[in-house]
N, C-alpha and C positions, 0 to 999 in steps of 0.2 A: 044935139040930143043926144047923144053918148058925151059930152063937154058939154053941159048943164047937167046932172046924174054924177058924175067924175067932180063936179065944182062942190057942190052938194055933199054929199061925201068927205070930200077934203074937210068942207066947212068943220064936220059933225066930228070926224075925226080930231080935228083944234083946238073945240070947245069939246071935248072930253077928257083930251090931251091939262086943258084948262085948269079942268076941272079938276082931275085929278091930282093936280100943281097945286091947289089952295085946299083942296084938301088935306092932305098927307100933310102942306102947310102951315096949318090950323088945326086938322087934328089930334096932333101932341099937346098942343098947347091948354086944349080943350080938357083931354084927359087926364091932363097933369095937375092943373087948377081945379077941375074935379075931388082928383084926389088929397090936393092938401085942404079941399075944402072939407073934406069928409077928415 
């Protein structure tokens, strides 16, 4: 039971980290292209 909760938490943490990396990879380019467009 505890192992299931732990693996579920680990899965959410991995997804959060991946989303964070994706955000910081994409966000600066979006901002830069926005300012270039303006």
